[in-house]
N, C-alpha and C positions, 0 to 999 in steps of 0.2 A: 577618509572624510566623507560624510554623507552627501549624496547628490543634491543639487539645488532644487530638484522637483519635489523634495520632501518638505512640503510647505508647512506641515505641522511642527517640524523642527525649526525651520528657517524663519517662519513668520507666524507664530501661534495665535496672534490676534487678528489675522486676516479673515476675510469672509470665507475663503476656501477652507481654512482650518476650522471655522465654526460649522461649516457644512459637514465636515467629518465628525465633529462632536455630535451633531444631530443624528448622523448615521449610526454612531456608537449607541446613542440612546434608543434608537429604533430597534437595533439588534438585541440590546439587553432586554427590551420589553416585547420582543417578537413572540415569545412563548414562555410566560412566567412559570407555568406549571411544569414545563419540560424545557429548561434552559439549554441553549445551544452550547455544547462543550467543545465540539470540533466543527470548524467552519471552513468550507472550501470556497475559494474565490477564483472564478474563471471567466472566460468570455466566449463569444460565439466564434469570432475569427481573430486573426492576428492584428497587431497594432491598435488594440482597443484600450490602452492605458491600464490593463489588468494589474500589473505589478506595482505601478505607481499608486493606484487606488488602494491596493492591498497594503502596501508599506505604510501609507499615511493612516489608514484605518487601524493598523496594528499599533502604531505609535500612540494614537489617540486612546485606544483601549488600555494600553499599558499605563499611560499617564493619568488615566481615570481611576487608578488604584488597583487594577487587576494584574495578576501574574499572567503574562501573555508570552506564548512561544509562537514565532513565525517560522514556518517550514517551507523551503523551496522544493516542492515536489514536481516542478516543471523540469523534468529531466531531459527534455528535448532542447530547451533554450533557457537555461537558468539565468535570471537577471538580478535577483535580490542581493547577491554579494556585491555586484557592481553599484547598485543604488546606495548601499550602506558603506561601501568602501571596505569590505571584509574579504578575507581569504575564502575561497570556495571549497577547499578540502582541508581536513576531513569534514564530512557533513552527513546528510540524510542517508545516502546509500551505504555509508560505512556501518550504520546500525544493522544492516542486513547481513554483513559478512564478518563482523567483528563483535565478539561478546563484550569486549572492553567498551567499544563504542555504544553498544546497546545498553549496557549497565550505566554508563556515564556518557550520555549523548553530548557530542562536541558543540555545545551551544556557545554563541558569541554575543557579547554585549554591544549595545549601541550607545555611543557617546551622547549625553544629554537626555537619555530616556532609560526607563527600567526594562524596556523590551529586550528579549533574548531571541536570537536568530539562529536557526539551523539551516545552513546553506545546503545546496544540493549534493555536494561531494562529487566524486568522479562519475562522469556520465557513462551509464551502461550501454551496451549495444542494443538491447531490447528493453526499454524502460517499462513497458507494460507488464513484463514478467515480474518485476519487483512489486508494482502496485497490486497485481493479482495474486501474489504469493501468500501462502498460509501465514508467514511471519508478519505480514502487513498488519494483521489484527493485533499482534503482540506489540508492534511498534506504536500503533495508535494508542493502545492502552497505556504503554509506558509514558509517552509524551503527555497524555491527558492527565495522568496522575501527578505530573510535575507542574501543572498550571491550572489557572481558572478557565482559560480558553486557549485552544491551539488553532491557528489559522494556517491554511495550506494554499500555496499557489499551484495551479495545474495548467497544462497546455489548453489552448482553445478547444472547445467541444467539437467543432466541425472539422478539425484537422486530424486528430488521432483519438484513440479510445481511452487514453490514460485518465482524462478528466471524468468520463462516464464511470469508469471502474472505481475511482476514488470517491466519486459522488455517492455511490451506493453504500459506502462504508462510514461516512461521516454524518453528523447530526443535521447539518444544514448546508445549503449552497447559496452563494451570492453571485449573481450574474452581472458583469460589467458591460455596459453598452456605451459606445462613444458616439456622441452626436455628430452627424454629417460624415461618419466613417463606417460604422457598423451597418451592414445590410439587413433590411427587414427580414428577408427570407432566411438569412443565417441565424438571426435571433429566434425566429419561430422554430427553425430546425433544432437549435440548441435546447429550447424549452421542451420540445418533443423528445429529445434524447434523454433529458433528465427524467421526464415522466416515465419513459420505458424502463429505466432502472429503479423507479420508485424513489427517486431522490427527493429530499425535502427542500424545495426552492423557497427560501425565506424572503427573497426580494431581489430587486435589481437596482443598480446604480447607473445613473446617466452622467457620464463625464464629458468634458469639453463643451458644455452648454454655455451659451451666452449669459452673462450676468446682467440683471436688471440695473441700469445706471442709478435708479432711484435708491437702491440699497447701499451703494458704495459709501455715501456720506455717513450712514449709520455705522458701518463697520470701522470707519476712521475714528469714531468717538468712543468705542468700547475698549 
């Protein structure tokens, strides 16, 4: 069963769900001439609501009529299977060691949504070796051919190299920043790391921000 923080499933008429629909629209129109086909969602540090934000965004994109695949490429601390109540294996890492899994990725459906999820699979000892491998390009191409957009979760940029490596291979990166939690110097450092690998930073999302009370009555009427 999906976790209660998946507001886009639990309460699709809420103000938070509407905010995710606005985010979906912004991403869809971020670059009309060169649309983002593969999107990495990461954060600067830990505990920044990265996976909650990504999961809700993926649901919103899928429910907007697109074929969406959500991949847990955070091989250090995978969380998406727990959020959606799915089994974690087989998953993403199996595509690297099994031809059968590569040819038929072990995608799982989400109740109440057309979203398909590729959980992380068995955690490797050195996850950066998988992200940096030659086969990673083939895996990206395989998944991209199966969907309108593929979204990836990756570890925080300031903790390990995985996110920077993957950021250089995808079409765009979305940075999640948590109000009153994310440190300014970490956010600046994360932006600098993305620039060094020439990643395409399409934008940032501020989570945990206080809601203007004057807007609450409006969302109750829609």
